[in-house]
One Martini backbone bead per residue (centre of mass of N, CA, C, O) as a GRO file, in nm:
protein
  248
    1MET     BB    1   0.090   0.040   0.027
    2PRO     BB    2   0.096   0.350  -0.041
    3VAL     BB    3   0.195   0.639   0.066
    4HIS     BB    4   0.035   0.910   0.186
    5ASP     BB    5  -0.081   1.246   0.176
    6TRP     BB    6  -0.133   1.395   0.496
    7THR     BB    7  -0.146   1.710   0.414
    8ARG     BB    8  -0.458   1.695   0.296
    9VAL     BB    9  -0.532   1.666   0.591
   10ASP     BB   10  -0.620   1.689   0.895
   11ALA     BB   11  -0.516   1.612   1.211
   12GLY     BB   12  -0.767   1.445   1.295
   13LEU     BB   13  -0.746   1.222   1.075
   14PHE     BB   14  -0.460   1.128   1.141
   15HIS     BB   15  -0.519   1.052   1.434
   16HIS     BB   16  -0.705   0.819   1.368
   17PHE     BB   17  -0.499   0.655   1.203
   18HIS     BB   18  -0.283   0.643   1.419
   19GLN     BB   19  -0.445   0.488   1.641
   20THR     BB   20  -0.513   0.244   1.462
   21TRP     BB   21  -0.217   0.166   1.383
   22ILE     BB   22  -0.111   0.119   1.669
   23ALA     BB   23  -0.299  -0.121   1.726
   24SER     BB   24  -0.209  -0.302   1.489
   25LEU     BB   25   0.080  -0.324   1.567
   26SER     BB   26   0.044  -0.444   1.851
   27GLU     BB   27  -0.097  -0.697   1.754
   28ALA     BB   28   0.129  -0.803   1.569
   29LEU     BB   29   0.355  -0.825   1.789
   30ASN     BB   30   0.167  -1.025   1.972
   31ALA     BB   31   0.133  -1.249   1.715
   32GLY     BB   32   0.475  -1.335   1.688
   33THR     BB   33   0.702  -1.123   1.661
   34LEU     BB   34   0.748  -1.152   1.946
   35PRO     BB   35   0.878  -1.286   2.192
   36ARG     BB   36   0.738  -1.441   2.460
   37ASP     BB   37   0.869  -1.222   2.688
   38TYR     BB   38   0.709  -1.018   2.515
   39PHE     BB   39   0.527  -0.693   2.503
   40ALA     BB   40   0.261  -0.490   2.374
   41LEU     BB   41   0.164  -0.138   2.434
   42VAL     BB   42  -0.077   0.101   2.460
   43GLU     BB   43   0.032   0.438   2.520
   44GLN     BB   44   0.077   0.723   2.654
   45SER     BB   45   0.243   0.987   2.633
   46ILE     BB   46   0.505   1.116   2.802
   47ARG     BB   47   0.512   1.361   3.045
   48GLY     BB   48   0.792   1.464   3.110
   49PRO     BB   49   0.977   1.294   3.289
   50ILE     BB   50   1.160   1.005   3.281
   51PRO     BB   51   1.170   0.724   3.415
   52ASP     BB   52   1.374   0.494   3.505
   53VAL     BB   53   1.517   0.272   3.257
   54LEU     BB   54   1.594  -0.068   3.176
   55THR     BB   55   1.769  -0.277   3.017
   56LEU     BB   56   1.778  -0.597   2.927
   57LYS     BB   57   1.953  -0.872   3.101
   58LEU     BB   58   2.031  -1.165   2.965
   59SER     BB   59   2.076  -1.481   3.055
   60PRO     BB   60   2.175  -1.768   2.984
   61GLY     BB   61   1.921  -1.979   2.826
   62ALA     BB   62   1.600  -2.049   2.757
   63ASP     BB   63   1.516  -1.757   2.689
   64GLU     BB   64   1.733  -1.709   2.465
   65ALA     BB   65   1.644  -1.930   2.282
   66ASP     BB   66   1.360  -1.817   2.231
   67GLU     BB   67   1.441  -1.543   2.112
   68SER     BB   68   1.604  -1.659   1.861
   69SER     BB   69   1.353  -1.752   1.694
   70THR     BB   70   1.281  -1.427   1.607
   71ALA     BB   71   1.534  -1.293   1.651
   72LEU     BB   72   1.791  -1.083   1.512
   73ALA     BB   73   2.121  -1.060   1.408
   74VAL     BB   74   2.313  -0.828   1.271
   75ALA     BB   75   2.556  -1.013   1.178
   76GLU     BB   76   2.340  -1.201   1.006
   77ALA     BB   77   2.098  -0.956   0.964
   78PRO     BB   78   2.112  -0.684   0.825
   79PRO     BB   79   1.957  -0.408   0.798
   80LYS     BB   80   1.771  -0.277   0.506
   81THR     BB   81   1.922   0.013   0.473
   82ARG     BB   82   2.074   0.293   0.332
   83LEU     BB   83   2.132   0.402   0.629
   84VAL     BB   84   2.415   0.429   0.866
   85GLN     BB   85   2.458   0.533   1.216
   86ARG     BB   86   2.724   0.600   1.444
   87ASN     BB   87   2.758   0.632   1.820
   88GLU     BB   88   3.056   0.601   2.037
   89ALA     BB   89   3.145   0.862   2.214
   90ASP     BB   90   2.842   0.840   2.385
   91ILE     BB   91   2.833   0.631   2.649
   92TYR     BB   92   2.580   0.523   2.842
   93VAL     BB   93   2.448   0.443   3.127
   94ALA     BB   94   2.217   0.224   3.220
   95ARG     BB   95   1.916   0.369   3.376
   96ALA     BB   96   0.069   0.899   2.261
   97ASN     BB   97   0.062   0.747   2.125
   98ARG     BB   98   0.233   0.453   2.211
   99ILE     BB   99   0.453   0.196   2.195
  100THR     BB  100   0.536  -0.048   2.435
  101VAL     BB  101   0.807  -0.255   2.508
  102ARG     BB  102   0.800  -0.542   2.718
  103HIS     BB  103   0.885  -0.731   2.963
  104ARG     BB  104   0.762  -0.951   3.194
  105HIS     BB  105   0.886  -0.759   3.432
  106GLY     BB  106   0.829  -0.443   3.290
  107GLU     BB  107   1.037  -0.340   3.115
  108VAL     BB  108   1.146  -0.098   2.910
  109ILE     BB  109   1.270  -0.158   2.573
  110ALA     BB  110   1.055  -0.012   2.372
  111VAL     BB  111   0.954   0.227   2.110
  112VAL     BB  112   0.661   0.337   1.923
  113GLU     BB  113   0.645   0.609   1.684
  114ILE     BB  114   0.417   0.847   1.556
  115VAL     BB  115   0.432   1.118   1.380
  116SER     BB  116   0.277   1.429   1.427
  117PRO     BB  117   0.178   1.739   1.361
  118GLY     BB  118   0.208   1.835   1.664
  119ASN     BB  119   0.524   1.783   1.682
  120LYS     BB  120   0.548   2.049   1.461
  121ALA     BB  121   0.365   2.306   1.557
  122SER     BB  122   0.592   2.382   1.767
  123ASP     BB  123   0.870   2.453   1.939
  124ALA     BB  124   0.794   2.314   2.202
  125GLU     BB  125   0.696   2.035   2.083
  126PHE     BB  126   0.955   1.968   1.936
  127ARG     BB  127   1.156   1.980   2.166
  128ALA     BB  128   1.007   1.765   2.340
  129PHE     BB  129   1.034   1.532   2.143
  130VAL     BB  130   1.343   1.531   2.114
  131LYS     BB  131   1.409   1.503   2.412
  132LYS     BB  132   1.258   1.235   2.460
  133SER     BB  133   1.416   1.064   2.255
  134ALA     BB  134   1.695   1.110   2.384
  135GLU     BB  135   1.619   0.987   2.664
  136PHE     BB  136   1.569   0.707   2.579
  137LEU     BB  137   1.849   0.644   2.473
  138GLU     BB  138   2.007   0.715   2.732
  139GLN     BB  139   1.827   0.471   2.886
  140GLY     BB  140   1.819   0.223   2.662
  141VAL     BB  141   1.576   0.283   2.460
  142HIS     BB  142   1.442   0.173   2.206
  143GLN     BB  143   1.351   0.281   1.857
  144LEU     BB  144   1.055   0.375   1.651
  145LEU     BB  145   1.021   0.598   1.375
  146ILE     BB  146   0.729   0.752   1.216
  147ASP     BB  147   0.758   0.983   0.934
  148LEU     BB  148   0.488   1.127   0.731
  149MET     BB  149   0.609   1.411   0.760
  150PRO     BB  150   0.727   1.670   0.639
  151PRO     BB  151   0.941   1.896   0.653
  152SER     BB  152   1.014   2.172   0.849
  153ARG     BB  153   1.146   2.452   0.992
  154ARG     BB  154   1.227   2.260   1.246
  155ASP     BB  155   1.301   2.002   1.022
  156PRO     BB  156   1.473   2.029   0.737
  157ARG     BB  157   1.628   1.725   0.781
  158GLY     BB  158   1.455   1.601   0.979
  159ILE     BB  159   1.390   1.433   1.272
  160HIS     BB  160   1.641   1.262   1.295
  161ALA     BB  161   1.852   1.490   1.289
  162ALA     BB  162   1.753   1.626   1.554
  163ILE     BB  163   1.819   1.378   1.729
  164TRP     BB  164   2.121   1.315   1.646
  165ASP     BB  165   2.235   1.598   1.733
  166GLN     BB  166   2.245   1.516   2.043
  167PHE     BB  167   2.518   1.316   1.964
  168ASP     BB  168   2.591   1.423   1.667
  169ASP     BB  169   2.754   1.602   1.387
  170GLU     BB  170   2.655   1.433   1.170
  171LEU     BB  171   2.566   1.474   0.842
  172LEU     BB  172   2.218   1.444   0.721
  173GLU     BB  173   2.076   1.402   0.399
  174LEU     BB  174   1.796   1.394   0.236
  175PRO     BB  175   1.648   1.311  -0.019
  176SER     BB  176   1.463   1.520  -0.207
  177ASP     BB  177   1.259   1.271  -0.303
  178LYS     BB  178   1.275   1.179   0.029
  179PRO     BB  179   1.125   1.329   0.309
  180LEU     BB  180   1.066   1.078   0.461
  181THR     BB  181   1.074   0.876   0.778
  182LEU     BB  182   1.263   0.593   0.892
  183ALA     BB  183   1.360   0.510   1.239
  184SER     BB  184   1.612   0.304   1.392
  185TYR     BB  185   1.708   0.235   1.736
  186ASP     BB  186   2.009   0.142   1.885
  187ALA     BB  187   2.101   0.215   2.212
  188GLY     BB  188   2.299   0.020   2.314
  189PRO     BB  189   2.613  -0.028   2.302
  190PRO     BB  190   2.624   0.121   2.042
  191ARG     BB  191   2.481   0.377   1.882
  192VAL     BB  192   2.219   0.316   1.629
  193ALA     BB  193   2.110   0.410   1.299
  194TYR     BB  194   1.818   0.335   1.100
  195VAL     BB  195   1.761   0.463   0.769
  196GLU     BB  196   1.449   0.542   0.577
  197PRO     BB  197   1.376   0.685   0.300
  198LEU     BB  198   1.062   0.849   0.181
  199ALA     BB  199   0.765   0.865  -0.024
  200VAL     BB  200   0.502   0.935  -0.173
  201GLY     BB  201   0.409   0.598  -0.291
  202ASP     BB  202   0.555   0.427  -0.113
  203LEU     BB  203   0.661   0.159   0.042
  204LEU     BB  204   0.694   0.003   0.334
  205THR     BB  205   0.938  -0.066   0.556
  206ASP     BB  206   1.040  -0.334   0.756
  207MET     BB  207   1.155  -0.254   1.053
  208PRO     BB  208   1.356  -0.246   1.311
  209LEU     BB  209   1.316  -0.385   1.649
  210PHE     BB  210   1.474  -0.341   1.938
  211LEU     BB  211   1.559  -0.545   2.236
  212LYS     BB  212   1.874  -0.538   2.195
  213PRO     BB  213   2.175  -0.521   2.128
  214GLU     BB  214   2.172  -0.650   1.806
  215MET     BB  215   1.852  -0.709   1.848
  216TYR     BB  216   1.570  -0.807   1.638
  217VAL     BB  217   1.261  -0.717   1.482
  218ARG     BB  218   1.020  -0.718   1.242
  219THR     BB  219   0.817  -0.461   1.144
  220PRO     BB  220   0.476  -0.452   1.009
  221LEU     BB  221   0.407  -0.180   0.836
  222GLU     BB  222   0.268  -0.255   0.569
  223ALA     BB  223   0.037  -0.439   0.670
  224THR     BB  224  -0.085  -0.238   0.881
  225TYR     BB  225  -0.139  -0.002   0.695
  226GLN     BB  226  -0.331  -0.152   0.503
  227ALA     BB  227  -0.539  -0.240   0.721
  228THR     BB  228  -0.608   0.052   0.810
  229TRP     BB  229  -0.694   0.164   0.541
  230GLU     BB  230  -0.931  -0.041   0.488
  231ALA     BB  231  -1.080   0.072   0.761
  232PHE     BB  232  -1.119   0.329   0.643
  233PRO     BB  233  -1.318   0.546   0.551
  234ALA     BB  234  -1.423   0.601   0.230
  235ALA     BB  235  -1.464   0.907   0.243
  236LEU     BB  236  -1.163   0.962   0.350
  237ARG     BB  237  -1.003   0.821   0.126
  238GLY     BB  238  -1.086   1.023  -0.102
  239LEU     BB  239  -0.909   1.260  -0.004
  240LEU     BB  240  -0.635   1.098  -0.090
  241GLU     BB  241  -0.711   0.978  -0.387
  242ARG     BB  242  -0.762   1.242  -0.502
  243PRO     BB  243  -0.679   1.455  -0.722
  244ARG     BB  244  -0.524   1.733  -0.762
  245ARG     BB  245  -0.569   2.046  -0.817
  246SER     BB  246  -0.498   2.247  -1.067
  247THR     BB  247  -0.330   2.539  -1.125
  248PRO     BB  248  -0.369   2.814  -1.338
   0.00000   0.00000   0.00000
């Protein structure tokens, strides 16, 4: 299902799609994508400081064997994205609705977040979003960000560049013909970003969702986007499928 141009509708309609897609993603993750000891929950975005969360440290044994049945090692199956950025200079000690992935003991392992127009609507909201994303990575929480909104004056190089600038000065320019972004973060150490630029009309890449450093599952973005779109009211689908009027 090609990605639609969500700038053609107001934020309320995208919010409805966003919420439905988040639920579909959560169900897909819980239906066999995640290893047995992990589960995904739809939760409200956290406002204010993030309580300390720790990445899971699994000891060798039966649990690890079970995890390996669905999780993939980067060394054996590198995520297929066009760009990879590493940040090894600043290794921290592990101390909206979005999806949180937790281990059976309750630790937050990863978050999945779909960027909304509101995240870029004001300087304050944008700074808060970038700060929160950086804090998750600092605390060892892996992330998957889905940004189907084109760059704004607040993120002219895309929201991934704004987040990565918190850790590294490496310059990353999105291809001019692919202004939308999927970004998956292995919180490390070392911290690694897997970035897939895309454009309206492209199919979604099934991005890695990291459960521990260099260990991930593939997130079914394309299948869940298509299922959500098919459940979207037909009258609203028409707003996005109808050709734009040409200006005289």
